[in-house]
C-alpha positions in Angstrom: -26.3 -10.2 -9.9 -26.8 -6.9 -8.1 -25.8 -6.4 -4.5 -28.2 -6.1 -1.7 -29.5 -2.5 -1.1 -28.6 -2.7 2.7 -25.2 -3.5 1.7 -24.9 -0.8 -0.8 -26.1 1.7 2.0 -23.4 0.2 4.3 -20.8 1.0 1.8 -22.1 4.3 0.7 -24.0 6.1 3.5 -23.4 9.5 2.1 -24.6 8.3 -1.4 -21.4 7.8 -3.2 -18.4 5.4 -2.4 -15.6 7.3 -0.9 -12.3 5.7 -1.8 -9.2 6.4 0.3 -6.2 6.7 -2.2 -2.5 6.7 -1.1 -0.4 8.2 -3.8 2.7 7.4 -1.7 2.9 3.9 -3.0 3.9 3.9 -6.9 2.5 0.3 -7.3 -1.0 1.5 -6.4 -1.5 4.9 -7.6 0.2 8.1 -9.0 -0.6 11.0 -10.9 -1.3 11.0 -14.4 1.6 13.0 -16.2 -0.9 14.4 -18.8 -3.9 15.2 -16.7 -2.5 15.3 -13.0 -5.4 13.3 -11.9 -5.1 10.2 -9.6 -4.3 7.0 -11.6 -3.4 3.6 -11.1 -4.4 0.2 -10.0 -6.2 1.2 -6.9 -8.4 3.8 -8.8 -9.2 1.0 -11.4 -10.5 -1.2 -8.6 -12.4 1.6 -6.8 -14.0 2.7 -9.9 -15.0 -1.0 -10.7 -16.3 -1.4 -7.4 -18.4 1.6 -7.3 -20.0 0.6 -10.9 -20.8 -2.8 -9.2 -22.5 -1.2 -6.2 -24.4 1.3 -8.8 -23.3 4.6 -7.0 -20.9 7.4 -7.8 -17.2 7.3 -6.8 -15.5 10.1 -4.8 -11.6 9.7 -4.4 -10.1 10.9 -1.1 -6.4 11.3 -2.0 -3.6 11.2 0.4 0.3 11.3 0.3 0.9 8.6 2.9 -0.5 5.3 3.9 -0.9 6.1 7.4 -3.2 8.9 6.6 -5.1 6.9 4.2 -5.5 4.1 6.9 -6.8 6.7 9.4 -9.5 7.9 6.8 -11.0 4.4 6.8 -10.7 3.7 10.3 -12.3 7.0 11.3 -15.1 6.6 8.3 -14.0 9.5 6.5 -13.6 7.0 3.7 -15.7 3.9 2.8 -13.1 1.6 1.5 -9.2 1.7 1.0 -6.2 0.0 -0.4 -3.7 -1.3 2.3 -1.2 -3.7 3.0 -2.6 -6.2 5.7 -1.3 -5.7 9.1 -2.7 -6.6 12.5 -2.5 -3.3 13.9 -4.6 -1.8 11.0 -6.8 -4.9 11.5 -8.2 -3.6 14.7 -10.9 -0.9 12.9 -10.6 -2.3 9.2 -11.9 -5.5 7.6 -9.5 -6.6 5.2 -10.1 -8.7 1.9 -7.6 -11.3 0.8 -4.7 -9.6 -0.9 -5.0 -8.7 -4.7 -1.3 -7.9 -5.2 1.9 -9.1 -3.6 4.7 -6.3 -3.5 8.5 -6.7 -2.2 9.8 -4.4 0.5 13.6 -3.8 0.2 16.5 -2.1 1.9 18.6 0.4 0.1 22.1 1.5 1.5 25.1 3.5 0.2 27.6 1.7 -2.1 30.2 1.9 0.6 28.0 0.3 3.2 29.3 -2.8 5.0 25.8 -4.1 4.9 25.6 -7.0 2.3 22.5 -8.9 3.0 19.0 -8.1 4.7 19.7 -10.3 7.9 22.6 -8.1 8.6 20.4 -4.7 9.0 19.4 -5.6 12.6 22.6 -4.5 14.5 23.2 -2.0 17.2 23.7 1.3 15.9 22.1 0.8 12.5 19.3 3.4 11.8 16.7 2.5 9.4 14.2 4.9 7.9 10.8 4.3 6.8 7.7 6.2 5.8 5.6 7.0 9.0 2.7 4.7 9.3 3.6 2.4 6.4 3.5 -1.1 6.2 7.1 -1.2 6.6 7.1 1.0 9.7 4.7 -1.4 11.4 6.4 -4.5 10.3 10.0 -3.3 11.3 8.6 -1.9 14.5 7.8 -5.5 15.5 10.6 -7.2 13.8 13.8 -5.1 14.5 15.3 -5.8 17.8 18.6 -3.9 17.7 18.5 -1.4 14.9 16.7 1.9 15.5 13.9 3.5 13.2 13.7 6.9 11.9 10.2 7.8 10.5 10.1 10.2 7.4 6.9 12.1 7.1 5.9 10.0 3.8 7.2 6.8 2.0 8.3 8.7 -0.9 10.5 11.1 1.4 12.2 8.1 2.7 15.4 8.3 0.6 15.4 12.2 0.9 15.6 11.6 4.6 18.1 8.8 4.5 20.4 11.0 2.5 19.9 14.4 4.4 20.3 12.8 7.8 23.2 10.7 7.0 21.4 7.3 7.9 22.3 3.8 7.5 19.4 2.2 5.6 16.3 3.3 3.8 13.2 0.6 3.6 10.3 0.7 1.6 8.7 -0.4 -1.8 11.5 -1.9 -4.1 10.2 -0.1 -7.0 10.3 3.3 -5.3 13.9 2.6 -3.8 15.1 1.6 -7.4 13.7 4.9 -9.1 15.4 7.0 -6.2 18.8 5.1 -6.8 18.7 6.0 -10.4 18.4 9.6 -9.4 20.9 9.7 -6.5 24.4 8.2 -7.3 26.3 6.0 -4.9 23.1 3.9 -3.7 22.4 0.2 -4.0 19.6 -2.2 -3.0 20.5 -5.3 -0.8 19.7 -8.4 -2.6 16.0 -10.1 -2.3 13.6 -8.6 0.2 12.9 -8.3 3.8 9.2 -8.7 3.6 6.3 -9.3 1.0 3.6 -6.8 1.4 0.0 -8.4 1.1 -1.9 -5.5 -0.6 -5.7 -5.7 0.1 -8.7 -3.7 0.1 -10.4 -2.8 3.3 -13.5 -1.3 4.7 -14.5 -0.2 8.3 -15.6 -3.2 10.4 -18.4 -1.1 11.6 -20.1 -1.6 8.0 -20.8 -5.3 9.2 -19.9 -8.8 7.9 -22.1 -8.8 4.9 -20.0 -5.7 3.5 -16.9 -7.3 4.4 -17.9 -10.5 2.7 -19.0 -8.9 -0.5 -15.7 -7.0 -0.8 -13.8 -10.0 -0.3 -15.8 -11.6 -3.0 -15.3 -8.6 -5.4 -11.4 -8.7 -4.9 -11.6 -12.6 -5.7 -13.4 -12.1 -8.8 -11.1 -9.2 -10.0 -8.1 -11.5 -9.6 -9.9 -14.5 -11.3 -11.1 -12.4 -14.2 -7.8 -11.1 -15.0 -8.8 -7.4 -14.1 -5.9 -7.1 -11.6 -3.3 -8.6 -13.9 -4.6 -6.2 -16.7 -4.5 -3.1 -14.6 -0.7 -3.9 -13.6 0.0 -4.3 -17.2 -1.9 -1.2 -18.3 -0.1 1.0 -15.8 3.2 -0.5 -16.5 3.8 -1.9 -12.9 6.8 -4.2 -12.6 7.8 -6.1 -9.5 4.3 -6.8 -8.3 2.3 -9.9 -8.9 -1.3 -10.8 -8.6 -2.0 -12.6 -5.3 -3.3 -16.2 -5.4 -6.9 -17.0 -5.0 -8.2 -17.5 -1.5 -11.5 -19.2 -0.5 
């Protein structure tokens, strides 16, 4: 069934669907090593949604989640792929999540910290990517530890090492990859949060647009599209979110 023409115009006022893509989260997107072009689960979903609307796709690419969010909130992009967060929800209508991602802590081998619960201590300095879901969450949750913000999520471990900080926080898979490159680092067991990764559109596009995007995401989960995309891009450590009404 084709979408209503008014809803298509709401999503693509410029005539094309502008999708905000964050390359700072390797679960969602990265650059194809062969072509250098953006590639990943979020690009696959954006392409499928543009095809459903019957419009061309334009990718608006950023290196950090905060910049990607600002593009959608400021209507420089029509859709985006973000962790659900109440701060972001002021301007963006989120779907239900399509993927669940673990957020973890990284420390040095000689750190006295052994569990996630021990991190929130006086004097502990935790570095996160500025404007990331981890930044938003830990800003609310940490009561005693302090936060140091790296420019982007991929720069977290570099900042952690360069400034001699105590803890690095971020996507588990990114931290694992960094720990393989830099000796003497380890992840704390388990996770300190689970990211509910969703699609979003500016609230100004209206309830009909938000409802259509929600239904699209549910269809992509139900048909196996999201699971297939995770497998195709060899993404480990993320799971398809359960269906929501």
